[in-house]
N, C-alpha and C positions, 0 to 999 in steps of 0.2 A: 504494497499500500504505500509506503514514502520510499523515496530514492534515498540508497546509500550517501552520507552526508563524503564531499569530496576535502578530507585535511586539506589541501594545500590552496584553498579560499576563503578570502573573510567572512566575518560572521555576519559583517556588514551587506556585502554582496548578497549572500543566503539571506537575507533580511529583506533585501531589495527583488527578490525573486518573488518571493511570499508574497508580497505583498502586489507584484507585479500580475501574479496568478489569483489571489482575488479582485486586481482591478478586471482585466479579463474578461474572466470568469464571473463578472458579480457577485462575487462568493456572499458580500457583505447584505447587497439588500436580497438576498435570496434567504437571509436567515433570517431578516427583516421580516419576511413574508410566509415563514412558516408555519401554520398553525390556524390557517383565515378565521377556522370557525370554535377555536377555543377561547377561554376564559380570557377576558383582558388582565394585561400585569402593567403598569406605567413606573417605567425606571425613570425620573427626573435627576440625573447627573446635577451636582452640587455644583453652583457653576464659579467656575476659575475668575479671575480677573484679565482679560486680556492686554490691561496697556503693560503686564508684569513681565517676565519671561518665566517660561513654565522649567521646572528644575528635577533634579532625581526624588525629590519628596513628591510631587505629582505624579512623577511615574508610580511610586507606590501606590498611590491612594487610587490610582483609575486602573491598575493590575485588581488590585484587592475588591473593586464596584463592580469592575467587569464580568467576574463570578456571579453574580446577582443573577442577571437579566442571560447569560447563556444557560444557570442553573433549572431557571423558569422555562427556558425553551424549550428543554429538553424533557421539562414536567408536561408538556404539551398546551402552555400558556401560550396567547397572542402576544407577545411582549412589546411595548412601543419603548424604545429607547430616547429619550428627551433629552440632547444636550443641552447645555445654559450659557450663558456669557451675564457675571455678575457687574453692572456697568455702574453702579454706586460706591461710594465711599470715599473719603479724603485721599486717598493716594492716587485717585485721578485729580481731583481739584488740586493737590501740591505740582504734581505733573505740569500742570498747564499754566498754574501760577510762576514755576521754572523760566517756562519756554516764555510765557507776556511780562518777566520782568517785575511782577508784581506780587507782594507780601499781603494775605489774611482779608478777613471780612470787608473791613472799610474800603479798600482799595478794589475787592471784586465789585464791589458794590459802585462806588467810581464807573469803574469799566464797562461795567451795565450787565447786570446779571445774565438775562437772555442772550446776550452775545457769549457771555463764560461759559453758560450750559452748550450750547453749538459747539464750541471748543473742547470743552469736556466729552462731546459727543461723539467729534470727530478723533480722541486721543482715546478714546476706551479700545480700539480695534487696530493698535499697533503692531502688537504682535499676535493679531491674528492667526498666520501662515504658520510661523512657530508651533503654537499651538496646534493647529490639523494636524501639521507636517507628525508630530513628537505621538500624536494620540491614536493615528496610524501605525504606523511604528511598533508602538508597543502590544496593538493588537483592541485597541478597546472601542467596540461596536457599538457607536453611539450613534445617533441620525445628528448631523453635523449642518445638515444642510435647512434644515427646518428648526433652528434651535430656539429657546426662549430667551428673550431678552426682557434685564429687569428695568431696562425706561419704556420699554413697553405698553401704550394705554391699559392692553389688554393684562399684561400683569400685574402694572400697580392696581387696576380695578378687580382684579382678585384676593391683593393685598388688601382692600379696604373693603370687600366680603368678607374677610374673614374677621376684622375688627369690627364689623357689623355684626356677626353671628356672635361674638363673645359680649358684647354690650346689650345683646334681646337676651344673655344669658344673666346678666347683672355682674358680670365676673371685671369689669372694666370700672377703677375708677381715678381720678386726677388727684395728687399729693404732690410733694417735693422727696427727694430724693438725695442723699451727699452721695456724690460719685468724683471719682479721679479726674479733672479735667486739666485741660490744654486751653489757658488764654489766650495764647494767641492762635491756635488753629478752631476754637472757638466750640467746642466737643467735648463730650465726656468719651473715655478709655474705656476697652473692655478691659477684666483681669490682665488676661493674652498679654492685651498689648503694653499694659501699665508694667507687665515682667518682664517686657524687652529693653524697658531705657532705665535700669535703676543703675545709680553712680554713687561711689563714697565722696562724700563734701563733707568739711569742717564747717560748721555751724555752733552759733552760740545759744548754750540753756541758761535758763535764767529762774531764779528762786525769789519770789516775791511774796511782800506779805499784805494779806490781805484783812484788813482792822474790823473785826467782831463790833459790833454795833452797840452803840453805848458801853462798850468795855475796852480795857485800857491792855489789850492785847490783839494777838497777832495771829491767823494761820499760815503756816508758811507753806505754798504750792510750788510746784514745779512747773514747767510749760519746756515743750523745745522750738514753739514758734510763736515768739513773743509779738510777733503781728494779730494773731488773732485774741490778744487782750482785750483789745477796746470790744471784742466783741463778747467777753464774759458774761454768763448768765449763771455759775453754780460753780460747784464745788465738791467734788467725789472723795466720798473716801467707802474703806471697805468696812464695816460694820462689824467684820469678825476677828480684826486685829486689834491692837493695844495701843492705846494716843497717852502723851504725855504733855502736860503743860511744865515749860522750864524759860530760867530767867538768863540771857542770853545778850551779852552787849547791851544791861540795864533795858533792857525790852522782852518779854511776854511773848513766847511762840507755842506752838500750838504742833505738832506731829507724830509720825507714827514711831512709839517707840525702836523697833527694829532698826531704824534709819536715823538717829540721834550722831551717828560718826558724819551726818553732812556737815554739823554744823560748824562755825568756825570759832576758834577760841573757848575758853572755858565754860558750863554752862550748871546750873542745877537746877535739878529735875524737881517741881514741885508739887504734883500731882499724878496720876499714871488712872488710866479709867477706859473702859471701853470705848470702841469706835460707834456704838450707840447713841452713846452723850452726847455727839457732835451733831447728830441729825435735823435737821431742822432749825440749827444755829445760823442765824443773818449776820450779813456783813456787809459793810458800806464800798459799793460797789467803785473801782480805779476809774471810771471814764464815764461820763455821762453823753456820751453823741449820741445813744440811740433813743427811741422814742417806743414803747409798748404798752400791752394792756397784758395784766398779767400778774404774778407774783414770780419772783425771781432775785438771785443772789443770797441762797441758803445754803446749805451743806445737806448732799443728798446721799445715798448708795450705791455704788457702781460695781456689779460682779468683777470687773475687770481694772479695777486698782489694786496693784501689785505692791511687793516691797521690793521688786528687783531691782527700782533706781528712784530717784526723786525724795520725796518724801512723807509716801504713801496719802497724800492727798493732790488731789489731778484737776487741775482749771480745765470749767467746760465752757468751752463754746459750740452749740448745737450745729451752727451752719459749717465748721469747717469739718466736722469731724462724724464717722457713721455711729462708734460707739457713743460720743459726746449728744446727736442728736436722740438717738434710741433712749436712753436715761433721760433726757429732758422730756423728752413725748410721756415717759409715765410716770412723770411728774408735775406735767401740767404747767409744762415750763417755755415760754414763750421761742421761736429760734428768731434770733434778729444778724442780720447780713448787710455789712458794713460795707462789702466791696463788691463792687462792679464787674459786669464780664470777663471786660480783659483786665482783670486780677487787680486793679487800682481803688484805695481806697474813694469812698464816695467820696461829694463836699461836706457831708458832714464832719466829716473825721476832720476838722478844720485842721489842724498841726500838717497834715501829712496827706491832705486831700490829692488826688492824681496822681500819686506816688505809687509804684508796683511795690505790692505787701513785702516780697522777700528783702526787695531793698529798704526796707523802711524798720527792718529788725533794729540797727545800730539807730535810727530816731526815737524808736519806741524804748529802748531800754537807757539810752540816754536821760529820757523823760521820767523813768520810773529812780534814778539814780536822783534828778531834782526834787523828785518829791520822798525822797527818805522812804520810799517802797521796795527799792531793792533790796535784797539781803544778800546773793552772791550773782555772778554770771559766770559759766564755764565754759570753755572751746571742748568739744566734742565732732569725734567723727561717726557717722553713720551712715547707712542706705539710703538715697533720697530717689525717687521718681523720675525720670523726665519724659516729656516726649518723645517718643521713638521716631516722628515726623519731621519737628523741627527744633527739637533740645531743649526746651522751654522747660523753667523745674512746673511739673504739676502742681495745683491745686484739689484740695481735699473740698468740691462748692455744692452747694445747694440746688440742685434743678427741677425747676414746675415739670413733672412728666407724669403719663398716664401709666398705669397700674395695675396689671392681670392677676387673678385671684389666684394664684396660683395655690397660695395656703389652703384656701379651700375645698383643692381638688386634690387633698394631701393622703386620702385613705384610698380612694378612686386611682391614684396613680402608682399605688405602694402594691394595690389587688393587681393591675395591671402586669405592675413590674414581675410578681410574683409566677404570674399564669407566663409569663414569655421563656423562651426557650433562649438562652445564655451560652454563646460560645467563646469563653471558657467559662464555666457555671459559677463560679464565683465574683463573676460579674454583676449577677443579681442583686447578691448581700454586701458585694463589697464597692467599686465604687459606683457606680449605678444607683444601687441600693441607698448608699448613705447618702446619693444627692438627690432623690427622692423624697427619703426619711426626713431631710431636713431643709426641703423646699419653700424658698420664701417668695414673697410678691415678685412678678417680673416688673422692672422698671426700665 
């Protein structure tokens, strides 16, 4: 049935012979036409972006995916194999920006959004011929002549139909979410994208003194992001820890007993008490830039507060941290955002209005010194996320968004996961099983 392999010929030449055989005998179309009376099975290719070149990773996924439609054909199904092209996303926009010599959303709007979109549509198929050649050479049999394209109105309409179906089931709601956000690109990043841009950087952390209301004592808190202090709304402790009140440099300070070593100079412990005693204690806000409704500026409990670093007391700015936001929601503490979408302080922050927040850290620290509420500042090196596209420092930022109530579907998801055949089987209770058991609302 098979010809003997001629060892004197290269694999590339033999591959070309096979593809020529497929073309002259119309093998791929014949395979597509099999089982005309069979039950339909539609295979949609997870679409690549054709303005980027294919690489060996794409070869692997295409070979693996090709097993499914081939198997279904052998089982008697009429298989529709739809290729696709992903034409959305920032990589396309950034490539066009480079070509046009512009940068960022304001310059795109100045250039003209419609004209910019036309340029993007012209760019998305830059390497389509390379994709088609690679797809054929690895034997990935999909219909490349009639692909679905994500910028087509038919495709976009199908997405709106899906959202409408979700809305009809009362599974869609509006809220805000703290997301990794690039102020230069003006977009949120997925956890996978964030993981690609970490760098080790040296920055300044601060130990700051929050004055207890109507008392001559201070709660000592620690933060690695001084720029978030103007948006402080609470302080978090862990009620299972022991805390102390000490005299240090003629001041009464409160911090975790296990972190007394963070103090400078001699100190005297006046009393020791459980963290629960601190809950509800009110303190004076450091800044008065924000207006809000509701109660704020008091001590709350946070399970995530540890004794690894700092003072065992965490400064809480619900606009700029997922944990901070969640614990404030649980305590009905409002969210205050004093930073615009370009990562700059808004006009209400009069001393530093219009300044990029990361650049404002030294200014904030200087202010703390002048007000005598800076206990100490320390340089530290840590891994910080940068935008993998444009190298801008990312911010954790509140974005208004729509959420799908996945948490309400958790039991159904778990049941369906358990009733699915998994290869290997440990995925059922391992990686995917853990994911669905801990699913949160998608935003």
